[in-house]
N, CA and C atoms as a LAMMPS dump frame, in Angstrom:
ITEM: TIMESTEP
0
ITEM: NUMBER OF ATOMS
423
ITEM: BOX BOUNDS ff ff ff
-5.0000000000000000e+02 5.0000000000000000e+02
-5.0000000000000000e+02 5.0000000000000000e+02
-5.0000000000000000e+02 5.0000000000000000e+02
ITEM: ATOMS id mol type element x y z
1 1 1 N 162.409 417.073 226.096
2 1 2 C 161.008 416.783 225.844
3 1 3 C 160.824 416.467 224.365
4 2 1 N 160.152 415.383 224.079
5 2 2 C 159.856 415.008 222.704
6 2 3 C 158.595 415.75 222.261
7 3 1 N 158.683 416.422 221.134
8 3 2 C 157.569 417.201 220.612
9 3 3 C 157.242 416.689 219.22
10 4 1 N 155.972 416.778 218.845
11 4 2 C 155.569 416.353 217.507
12 4 3 C 154.941 417.526 216.773
13 5 1 N 154.666 417.316 215.486
14 5 2 C 154.077 418.349 214.64
15 5 3 C 152.767 418.826 215.249
16 6 1 N 152.548 420.122 215.203
17 6 2 C 151.296 420.696 215.663
18 6 3 C 151.217 420.889 217.168
19 7 1 N 152.265 420.516 217.886
20 7 2 C 152.292 420.669 219.332
21 7 3 C 153.108 421.908 219.663
22 8 1 N 152.627 422.638 220.641
23 8 2 C 153.347 423.832 221.079
24 8 3 C 154.703 423.449 221.65
25 9 1 N 155.655 424.347 221.533
26 9 2 C 156.965 424.065 222.122
27 9 3 C 156.875 424.029 223.648
28 10 1 N 157.848 423.384 224.293
29 10 2 C 157.91 423.445 225.75
30 10 3 C 158.018 424.913 226.194
31 11 1 N 157.569 425.21 227.378
32 11 2 C 157.505 426.593 227.86
33 11 3 C 158.811 427.374 227.69
34 12 1 N 159.973 426.841 228.073
35 12 2 C 161.207 427.626 227.885
36 12 3 C 161.485 427.964 226.41
37 13 1 N 161.16 427.028 225.52
38 13 2 C 161.366 427.26 224.086
39 13 3 C 160.352 428.289 223.586
40 14 1 N 159.113 428.183 224.021
41 14 2 C 158.075 429.148 223.636
42 14 3 C 158.473 430.561 224.089
43 15 1 N 158.985 430.677 225.299
44 15 2 C 159.433 431.984 225.805
45 15 3 C 160.573 432.535 224.962
46 16 1 N 161.473 431.666 224.554
47 16 2 C 162.596 432.111 223.724
48 16 3 C 162.097 432.634 222.38
49 17 1 N 161.2 431.887 221.73
50 17 2 C 160.641 432.362 220.464
51 17 3 C 159.943 433.712 220.661
52 18 1 N 159.244 433.889 221.763
53 18 2 C 158.542 435.149 222.045
54 18 3 C 159.498 436.316 222.21
55 19 1 N 160.727 436.026 222.593
56 19 2 C 161.705 437.099 222.807
57 19 3 C 162.344 437.6 221.51
58 20 1 N 162.154 436.872 220.423
59 20 2 C 162.778 437.257 219.162
60 20 3 C 162.032 438.416 218.511
61 21 1 N 162.739 439.176 217.712
62 21 2 C 162.165 440.333 217.01
63 21 3 C 160.968 439.899 216.169
64 22 1 N 159.914 440.708 216.148
65 22 2 C 158.713 440.353 215.388
66 22 3 C 158.973 440.042 213.912
67 23 1 N 159.968 440.667 213.312
68 23 2 C 160.263 440.402 211.895
69 23 3 C 160.889 439.024 211.689
70 24 1 N 161.574 438.497 212.712
71 24 2 C 162.266 437.217 212.582
72 24 3 C 161.446 436.038 213.094
73 25 1 N 160.596 436.285 214.065
74 25 2 C 159.839 435.21 214.72
75 25 3 C 159.074 434.318 213.733
76 26 1 N 158.322 434.884 212.761
77 26 2 C 157.581 434.004 211.842
78 26 3 C 158.487 433.091 211.015
79 27 1 N 159.647 433.581 210.621
80 27 2 C 160.574 432.764 209.828
81 27 3 C 161.129 431.639 210.694
82 28 1 N 161.505 431.957 211.926
83 28 2 C 162.046 430.938 212.819
84 28 3 C 160.986 429.891 213.173
85 29 1 N 159.763 430.323 213.393
86 29 2 C 158.687 429.366 213.679
87 29 3 C 158.359 428.514 212.454
88 30 1 N 158.461 429.1 211.283
89 30 2 C 158.237 428.318 210.062
90 30 3 C 159.338 427.278 209.884
91 31 1 N 160.572 427.65 210.232
92 31 2 C 161.675 426.68 210.201
93 31 3 C 161.412 425.551 211.193
94 32 1 N 160.931 425.902 212.382
95 32 2 C 160.585 424.887 213.39
96 32 3 C 159.58 423.893 212.809
97 33 1 N 158.51 424.413 212.22
98 33 2 C 157.495 423.537 211.635
99 33 3 C 158.087 422.645 210.548
100 34 1 N 158.964 423.206 209.75
101 34 2 C 159.577 422.443 208.667
102 34 3 C 160.499 421.347 209.212
103 35 1 N 161.183 421.618 210.31
104 35 2 C 162.029 420.604 210.937
105 35 3 C 161.171 419.413 211.36
106 36 1 N 160.049 419.682 212.043
107 36 2 C 159.184 418.588 212.491
108 36 3 C 158.547 417.849 211.312
109 37 1 N 158.12 418.58 210.299
110 37 2 C 157.506 417.939 209.13
111 37 3 C 158.522 417.063 208.408
112 38 1 N 159.73 417.558 208.25
113 38 2 C 160.769 416.789 207.568
114 38 3 C 161.139 415.55 208.371
115 39 1 N 161.234 415.686 209.679
116 39 2 C 161.546 414.528 210.532
117 39 3 C 160.472 413.459 210.383
118 40 1 N 159.22 413.876 210.348
119 40 2 C 158.111 412.925 210.238
120 40 3 C 158.112 412.196 208.901
121 41 1 N 158.63 412.834 207.871
122 41 2 C 158.632 412.266 206.52
123 41 3 C 159.9 411.485 206.184
124 42 1 N 160.904 411.561 207.066
125 42 2 C 162.216 410.992 206.746
126 42 3 C 162.447 409.696 207.514
127 43 1 N 162.621 408.628 206.782
128 43 2 C 162.831 407.314 207.379
129 43 3 C 164.084 407.316 208.245
130 44 1 N 163.957 406.707 209.43
131 44 2 C 165.1 406.54 210.319
132 44 3 C 165.31 407.646 211.319
133 45 1 N 164.552 408.736 211.209
134 45 2 C 164.765 409.87 212.108
135 45 3 C 164.044 409.668 213.437
136 46 1 N 162.781 409.327 213.392
137 46 2 C 162.021 409.137 214.624
138 46 3 C 161.649 410.459 215.271
139 47 1 N 161.191 410.407 216.533
140 47 2 C 160.76 411.622 217.216
141 47 3 C 161.933 412.549 217.512
142 48 1 N 161.639 413.829 217.572
143 48 2 C 162.652 414.821 217.908
144 48 3 C 162.487 415.272 219.35
145 49 1 N 163.59 415.651 219.947
146 49 2 C 163.571 416.299 221.249
147 49 3 C 163.738 417.781 220.996
148 50 1 N 162.831 418.58 221.547
149 50 2 C 162.885 420.042 221.422
150 50 3 C 163.256 420.616 222.775
151 51 1 N 164.326 421.38 222.801
152 51 2 C 164.841 421.919 224.049
153 51 3 C 165.629 423.194 223.764
154 52 1 N 166.174 423.809 224.79
155 52 2 C 167.103 424.915 224.608
156 52 3 C 168.519 424.379 224.778
157 53 1 N 169.371 424.656 223.815
158 53 2 C 170.8 424.377 223.919
159 53 3 C 171.505 425.683 223.582
160 54 1 N 172.465 426.037 224.396
161 54 2 C 173.156 427.307 224.221
162 54 3 C 172.15 428.461 224.195
163 55 1 N 171.044 428.271 224.916
164 55 2 C 170.02 429.309 225.014
165 55 3 C 169.166 429.475 223.766
166 56 1 N 169.228 428.522 222.834
167 56 2 C 168.488 428.626 221.577
168 56 3 C 167.63 427.383 221.357
169 57 1 N 166.461 427.551 220.702
170 57 2 C 165.644 426.376 220.382
171 57 3 C 166.462 425.373 219.56
172 58 1 N 166.443 424.127 220.046
173 58 2 C 167.27 423.092 219.43
174 58 3 C 166.463 421.819 219.236
175 59 1 N 166.839 421.071 218.201
176 59 2 C 166.104 419.889 217.78
177 59 3 C 167.092 418.746 217.633
178 60 1 N 166.876 417.696 218.437
179 60 2 C 167.808 416.588 218.523
180 60 3 C 167.133 415.277 218.142
181 61 1 N 167.894 414.413 217.517
182 61 2 C 167.418 413.075 217.185
183 61 3 C 167.908 412.117 218.268
184 62 1 N 167.538 412.393 219.511
185 62 2 C 168.028 411.607 220.655
186 62 3 C 167.666 410.132 220.571
187 63 1 N 166.467 409.823 220.143
188 63 2 C 166.029 408.417 220.102
189 63 3 C 166.791 407.615 219.056
190 64 1 N 166.875 408.139 217.851
191 64 2 C 167.502 407.39 216.754
192 64 3 C 168.988 407.701 216.587
193 65 1 N 169.41 408.857 217.076
194 65 2 C 170.794 409.318 216.887
195 65 3 C 171.162 409.391 215.396
196 66 1 N 170.16 409.642 214.569
197 66 2 C 170.357 409.648 213.12
198 66 3 C 171.022 410.911 212.601
199 67 1 N 170.907 412.01 213.333
200 67 2 C 171.392 413.272 212.795
201 67 3 C 172.07 414.148 213.809
202 68 1 N 172.449 415.32 213.353
203 68 2 C 173.086 416.314 214.205
204 68 3 C 172.036 417.292 214.73
205 69 1 N 172.365 417.976 215.796
206 69 2 C 171.461 418.959 216.392
207 69 3 C 171.269 420.139 215.454
208 70 1 N 170.025 420.588 215.343
209 70 2 C 169.689 421.808 214.612
210 70 3 C 169.311 422.86 215.641
211 71 1 N 169.796 424.082 215.473
212 71 2 C 169.434 425.187 216.369
213 71 3 C 168.875 426.324 215.546
214 72 1 N 167.923 427.055 216.114
215 72 2 C 167.313 428.207 215.451
216 72 3 C 167.567 429.457 216.286
217 73 1 N 167.942 430.538 215.613
218 73 2 C 168.196 431.798 216.317
219 73 3 C 168.329 432.927 215.308
220 74 1 N 168.189 434.155 215.784
221 74 2 C 168.521 435.28 214.907
222 74 3 C 170.009 435.211 214.546
223 75 1 N 170.347 435.72 213.387
224 75 2 C 171.757 435.796 213.004
225 75 3 C 172.473 436.726 213.977
226 76 1 N 173.776 436.643 214.021
227 76 2 C 174.547 437.452 214.967
228 76 3 C 174.318 438.952 214.779
229 77 1 N 174.059 439.391 213.542
230 77 2 C 173.802 440.813 213.299
231 77 3 C 172.343 441.189 213.555
232 78 1 N 171.508 440.186 213.861
233 78 2 C 170.105 440.435 214.166
234 78 3 C 169.227 440.71 212.962
235 79 1 N 169.778 440.624 211.764
236 79 2 C 169.032 440.94 210.546
237 79 3 C 168.384 439.724 209.903
238 80 1 N 168.915 438.538 210.189
239 80 2 C 168.414 437.339 209.541
240 80 3 C 167.966 436.291 210.538
241 81 1 N 167.315 435.267 210.022
242 81 2 C 166.911 434.109 210.805
243 81 3 C 167.852 432.983 210.404
244 82 1 N 168.448 432.325 211.391
245 82 2 C 169.478 431.341 211.072
246 82 3 C 169.169 429.953 211.593
247 83 1 N 169.61 428.986 210.799
248 83 2 C 169.594 427.579 211.158
249 83 3 C 171.06 427.215 211.361
250 84 1 N 171.377 426.722 212.555
251 84 2 C 172.759 426.376 212.887
252 84 3 C 172.914 424.869 213.018
253 85 1 N 174.078 424.357 212.599
254 85 2 C 174.452 422.965 212.797
255 85 3 C 175.818 422.936 213.458
256 86 1 N 176.197 421.779 213.944
257 86 2 C 177.507 421.613 214.56
258 86 3 C 178.588 421.944 213.531
259 87 1 N 179.552 422.756 213.943
260 87 2 C 180.607 423.186 213.018
261 87 3 C 181.551 422.051 212.633
262 88 1 N 181.503 420.934 213.341
263 88 2 C 182.368 419.795 213.015
264 88 3 C 181.775 418.908 211.923
265 89 1 N 180.548 419.191 211.508
266 89 2 C 179.957 418.423 210.414
267 89 3 C 180.412 419.019 209.083
268 90 1 N 180.125 418.313 208.02
269 90 2 C 180.42 418.812 206.677
270 90 3 C 179.168 419.396 206.022
271 91 1 N 178.096 419.546 206.808
272 91 2 C 176.806 419.942 206.238
273 91 3 C 176.841 421.275 205.504
274 92 1 N 177.389 422.309 206.106
275 92 2 C 177.366 423.614 205.443
276 92 3 C 178.159 423.566 204.147
277 93 1 N 179.258 422.846 204.125
278 93 2 C 180.012 422.694 202.871
279 93 3 C 179.184 421.958 201.822
280 94 1 N 178.469 420.899 202.235
281 94 2 C 177.603 420.166 201.302
282 94 3 C 176.489 421.07 200.784
283 95 1 N 175.869 421.808 201.689
284 95 2 C 174.783 422.715 201.294
285 95 3 C 175.299 423.819 200.379
286 96 1 N 176.46 424.353 200.708
287 96 2 C 177.038 425.424 199.895
288 96 3 C 177.295 424.934 198.477
289 97 1 N 177.787 423.702 198.342
290 97 2 C 178.04 423.123 197.02
291 97 3 C 176.741 422.988 196.226
292 98 1 N 175.69 422.504 196.887
293 98 2 C 174.41 422.276 196.213
294 98 3 C 173.587 423.547 196.009
295 99 1 N 173.573 424.412 197.026
296 99 2 C 172.614 425.526 197.038
297 99 3 C 173.273 426.899 197.225
298 100 1 N 174.546 426.996 196.905
299 100 2 C 175.278 428.25 197.106
300 100 3 C 174.706 429.428 196.346
301 101 1 N 174.007 429.172 195.252
302 101 2 C 173.399 430.262 194.478
303 101 3 C 172.047 430.683 195.034
304 102 1 N 171.414 429.809 195.825
305 102 2 C 170.069 430.097 196.331
306 102 3 C 170.037 430.506 197.803
307 103 1 N 171.041 430.078 198.583
308 103 2 C 171.034 430.328 200.03
309 103 3 C 172.302 431.047 200.467
310 104 1 N 172.253 431.598 201.673
311 104 2 C 173.409 432.286 202.25
312 104 3 C 173.952 431.459 203.403
313 105 1 N 175.257 431.215 203.387
314 105 2 C 175.919 430.437 204.428
315 105 3 C 177.01 431.287 205.063
316 106 1 N 177.142 431.131 206.378
317 106 2 C 178.166 431.853 207.125
318 106 3 C 179.037 430.814 207.82
319 107 1 N 180.327 430.836 207.528
320 107 2 C 181.255 429.922 208.169
321 107 3 C 180.912 428.47 207.912
322 108 1 N 181.092 427.645 208.966
323 108 2 C 180.882 426.206 208.841
324 108 3 C 179.649 425.716 209.584
325 109 1 N 178.801 426.675 210.062
326 109 2 C 177.673 426.212 210.861
327 109 3 C 176.358 426.943 210.64
328 110 1 N 176.325 427.963 209.814
329 110 2 C 175.122 428.8 209.729
330 110 3 C 174.546 428.889 208.318
331 111 1 N 173.234 428.661 208.24
332 111 2 C 172.444 428.912 207.044
333 111 3 C 171.547 430.097 207.414
334 112 1 N 171.705 431.212 206.727
335 112 2 C 170.995 432.444 207.089
336 112 3 C 169.92 432.779 206.075
337 113 1 N 168.733 433.115 206.594
338 113 2 C 167.606 433.513 205.754
339 113 3 C 167.283 434.978 205.987
340 114 1 N 166.975 435.667 204.901
341 114 2 C 166.525 437.052 204.964
342 114 3 C 165.012 437.026 205.12
343 115 1 N 164.481 437.607 206.205
344 115 2 C 163.028 437.539 206.4
345 115 3 C 162.225 438.262 205.326
346 116 1 N 162.869 439.144 204.553
347 116 2 C 162.179 439.878 203.493
348 116 3 C 162.161 439.103 202.173
349 117 1 N 162.897 438.011 202.101
350 117 2 C 162.967 437.214 200.875
351 117 3 C 161.982 436.05 200.931
352 118 1 N 161.636 435.486 199.775
353 118 2 C 160.756 434.305 199.767
354 118 3 C 161.388 433.151 200.563
355 119 1 N 160.559 432.377 201.206
356 119 2 C 160.991 431.235 202.015
357 119 3 C 161.233 430.046 201.086
358 120 1 N 162.489 429.595 200.94
359 120 2 C 162.815 428.507 200.004
360 120 3 C 162.518 427.131 200.608
361 121 1 N 161.252 426.808 200.771
362 121 2 C 160.834 425.628 201.53
363 121 3 C 161.428 424.318 201.027
364 122 1 N 161.389 424.075 199.736
365 122 2 C 161.862 422.784 199.233
366 122 3 C 163.36 422.604 199.44
367 123 1 N 164.129 423.645 199.214
368 123 2 C 165.574 423.556 199.437
369 123 3 C 165.857 423.371 200.921
370 124 1 N 165.156 424.114 201.779
371 124 2 C 165.348 423.972 203.225
372 124 3 C 164.965 422.577 203.693
373 125 1 N 163.914 422.027 203.132
374 125 2 C 163.494 420.664 203.479
375 125 3 C 164.634 419.677 203.182
376 126 1 N 165.3 419.859 202.051
377 126 2 C 166.413 418.985 201.699
378 126 3 C 167.586 419.167 202.662
379 127 1 N 167.895 420.413 203.011
380 127 2 C 168.987 420.689 203.951
381 127 3 C 168.679 420.09 205.324
382 128 1 N 167.464 420.292 205.789
383 128 2 C 167.061 419.762 207.091
384 128 3 C 167.108 418.233 207.078
385 129 1 N 166.631 417.627 206.006
386 129 2 C 166.696 416.17 205.881
387 129 3 C 168.125 415.654 205.943
388 130 1 N 169.033 416.353 205.312
389 130 2 C 170.443 415.966 205.354
390 130 3 C 170.992 416.056 206.776
391 131 1 N 170.593 417.081 207.511
392 131 2 C 171.057 417.24 208.894
393 131 3 C 170.47 416.167 209.807
394 132 1 N 169.181 415.871 209.605
395 132 2 C 168.514 414.889 210.462
396 132 3 C 168.989 413.459 210.208
397 133 1 N 169.649 413.228 209.08
398 133 2 C 170.187 411.903 208.759
399 133 3 C 171.707 411.911 208.642
400 134 1 N 172.333 412.93 209.129
401 134 2 C 173.785 413.105 208.966
402 134 3 C 174.573 411.88 209.428
403 135 1 N 174.311 411.382 210.628
404 135 2 C 175.064 410.249 211.155
405 135 3 C 174.732 408.956 210.405
406 136 1 N 173.498 408.8 209.98
407 136 2 C 173.131 407.63 209.18
408 136 3 C 173.916 407.611 207.868
409 137 1 N 173.967 408.769 207.227
410 137 2 C 174.647 408.868 205.934
411 137 3 C 176.145 408.676 206.093
412 138 1 N 176.72 409.217 207.157
413 138 2 C 178.165 409.102 207.356
414 138 3 C 178.567 407.668 207.68
415 139 1 N 177.737 406.977 208.463
416 139 2 C 178.082 405.579 208.803
417 139 3 C 177.883 404.644 207.614
418 140 1 N 177.032 405.027 206.663
419 140 2 C 176.783 404.213 205.468
420 140 3 C 177.878 404.377 204.427
421 141 1 N 178.651 405.465 204.528
422 141 2 C 179.675 405.696 203.488
423 141 3 C 181.042 405.198 203.908
Protein backbone atom coordinates (compact mmCIF):
# COMPACT_ATOMS: atom_id res chain seq x y z
CA UNK A 1 0.00 0.00 0.00
CA UNK A 2 1.33 3.42 -0.94
CA UNK A 3 1.09 5.86 1.95
CA UNK A 4 1.77 9.59 2.04
CA UNK A 5 2.64 12.10 4.76
CA UNK A 6 -0.10 12.65 7.30
CA UNK A 7 -1.89 9.41 6.43
CA UNK A 8 -2.35 6.69 8.99
CA UNK A 9 -0.43 3.49 8.42
CA UNK A 10 -2.23 0.46 6.98
CA UNK A 11 -4.00 -1.54 9.71
CA UNK A 12 -1.33 -4.28 10.08
CA UNK A 13 1.39 -1.62 10.41
CA UNK A 14 -0.70 0.41 12.87
CA UNK A 15 -1.22 -2.72 14.99
CA UNK A 16 2.50 -3.40 14.97
CA UNK A 17 3.32 0.13 16.15
CA UNK A 18 0.69 -0.28 18.90
CA UNK A 19 2.45 -3.41 20.12
CA UNK A 20 5.73 -1.60 20.77
CA UNK A 21 6.74 -0.45 24.26
CA UNK A 22 5.35 2.99 25.15
CA UNK A 23 8.87 4.40 25.59
CA UNK A 24 9.88 3.37 22.05
CA UNK A 25 6.66 3.99 20.11
CA UNK A 26 7.00 7.82 19.85
CA UNK A 27 10.57 7.55 18.53
CA UNK A 28 9.60 4.92 15.96
CA UNK A 29 6.58 6.95 14.84
CA UNK A 30 8.74 10.05 14.57
CA UNK A 31 11.16 8.07 12.39
CA UNK A 32 8.19 7.01 10.24
CA UNK A 33 7.16 10.64 9.77
CA UNK A 34 10.71 11.61 8.92
CA UNK A 35 10.95 8.84 6.31
CA UNK A 36 7.83 10.15 4.54
CA UNK A 37 8.92 13.79 4.82
CA UNK A 38 12.38 13.00 3.45
CA UNK A 39 10.92 10.97 0.58
CA UNK A 40 8.64 13.86 -0.34
CA UNK A 41 11.57 16.29 -0.38
CA UNK A 42 14.03 14.06 -2.25
CA UNK A 43 14.07 14.13 -6.03
CA UNK A 44 13.71 10.74 -7.71
CA UNK A 45 12.21 8.88 -4.76
CA UNK A 46 8.49 9.12 -5.48
CA UNK A 47 5.78 7.52 -3.35
CA UNK A 48 6.66 4.97 -0.69
CA UNK A 49 5.02 1.64 -0.04
CA UNK A 50 4.38 1.04 3.67
CA UNK A 51 3.98 -2.58 4.67
CA UNK A 52 5.22 -5.22 7.09
CA UNK A 53 8.39 -7.07 6.08
CA UNK A 54 9.87 -9.58 8.47
CA UNK A 55 7.03 -8.55 10.78
CA UNK A 56 8.29 -4.94 11.02
CA UNK A 57 7.05 -1.65 9.53
CA UNK A 58 8.91 -1.24 6.26
CA UNK A 59 9.22 1.50 3.66
CA UNK A 60 9.97 0.66 0.04
CA UNK A 61 10.63 2.74 -3.05
CA UNK A 62 8.70 0.26 -5.22
CA UNK A 63 7.65 2.78 -7.87
CA UNK A 64 11.03 4.41 -8.48
CA UNK A 65 13.32 1.64 -7.19
CA UNK A 66 15.58 4.50 -6.10
CA UNK A 67 16.53 3.13 -2.70
CA UNK A 68 16.78 0.25 -0.30
CA UNK A 69 14.07 -0.87 2.13
CA UNK A 70 13.99 0.85 5.51
CA UNK A 71 12.57 -1.05 8.50
CA UNK A 72 11.64 0.25 11.95
CA UNK A 73 11.66 -1.85 15.12
CA UNK A 74 12.84 -1.94 18.70
CA UNK A 75 16.50 -2.89 19.01
CA UNK A 76 17.17 -6.54 19.78
CA UNK A 77 17.75 -5.71 23.47
CA UNK A 78 14.47 -3.76 23.56
CA UNK A 79 16.17 -0.63 24.90
CA UNK A 80 16.43 1.39 21.71
CA UNK A 81 14.50 2.31 18.59
CA UNK A 82 16.20 1.10 15.44
CA UNK A 83 16.25 1.90 11.76
CA UNK A 84 17.37 -1.12 9.74
CA UNK A 85 18.69 -1.33 6.18
CA UNK A 86 19.71 -4.27 4.03
CA UNK A 87 23.01 -5.64 5.32
CA UNK A 88 24.32 -5.97 1.75
CA UNK A 89 24.36 -2.19 1.31
CA UNK A 90 27.26 0.03 2.30
CA UNK A 91 24.92 2.46 4.08
CA UNK A 92 25.85 1.73 7.69
CA UNK A 93 29.55 2.01 6.84
CA UNK A 94 28.89 5.35 5.08
CA UNK A 95 26.83 6.59 8.02
CA UNK A 96 29.41 5.40 10.53
CA UNK A 97 32.13 7.33 8.67
CA UNK A 98 30.05 10.52 8.61
CA UNK A 99 28.16 10.33 11.90
CA UNK A 100 30.03 7.82 14.08
CA UNK A 101 30.45 10.42 16.83
CA UNK A 102 26.76 11.38 16.88
CA UNK A 103 24.92 8.08 16.25
CA UNK A 104 25.11 4.44 17.34
CA UNK A 105 25.45 1.70 14.73
CA UNK A 106 25.22 -2.04 15.22
CA UNK A 107 26.76 -4.35 12.64
CA UNK A 108 26.06 -3.64 8.98
CA UNK A 109 22.34 -2.93 9.14
CA UNK A 110 21.24 -1.08 12.29
CA UNK A 111 21.14 2.56 13.34
CA UNK A 112 20.03 2.61 16.99
CA UNK A 113 18.47 5.54 18.84
CA UNK A 114 18.21 5.93 22.60
CA UNK A 115 14.67 7.13 23.38
CA UNK A 116 16.04 9.15 26.33
CA UNK A 117 18.43 11.14 24.11
CA UNK A 118 17.60 14.11 21.87
CA UNK A 119 16.25 13.14 18.44
CA UNK A 120 18.97 14.03 15.87
CA UNK A 121 16.51 14.99 13.12
CA UNK A 122 18.85 16.63 10.63
CA UNK A 123 21.40 13.82 10.72
CA UNK A 124 18.64 11.21 10.45
CA UNK A 125 17.14 13.09 7.51
CA UNK A 126 20.49 12.82 5.73
CA UNK A 127 20.81 9.09 6.53
CA UNK A 128 17.26 8.40 5.37
CA UNK A 129 17.85 10.39 2.18
CA UNK A 130 20.93 8.32 1.45
CA UNK A 131 18.94 5.10 1.93
CA UNK A 132 16.03 6.28 -0.22
CA UNK A 133 18.44 7.11 -3.07
CA UNK A 134 20.90 4.27 -2.55
CA UNK A 135 20.35 2.59 -5.93
CA UNK A 136 20.32 5.92 -7.78
CA UNK A 137 23.64 6.88 -6.23
CA UNK A 138 25.22 3.48 -6.85
CA UNK A 139 24.19 3.40 -10.52
CA UNK A 140 25.55 6.95 -11.00
CA UNK A 141 29.00 6.05 -9.68
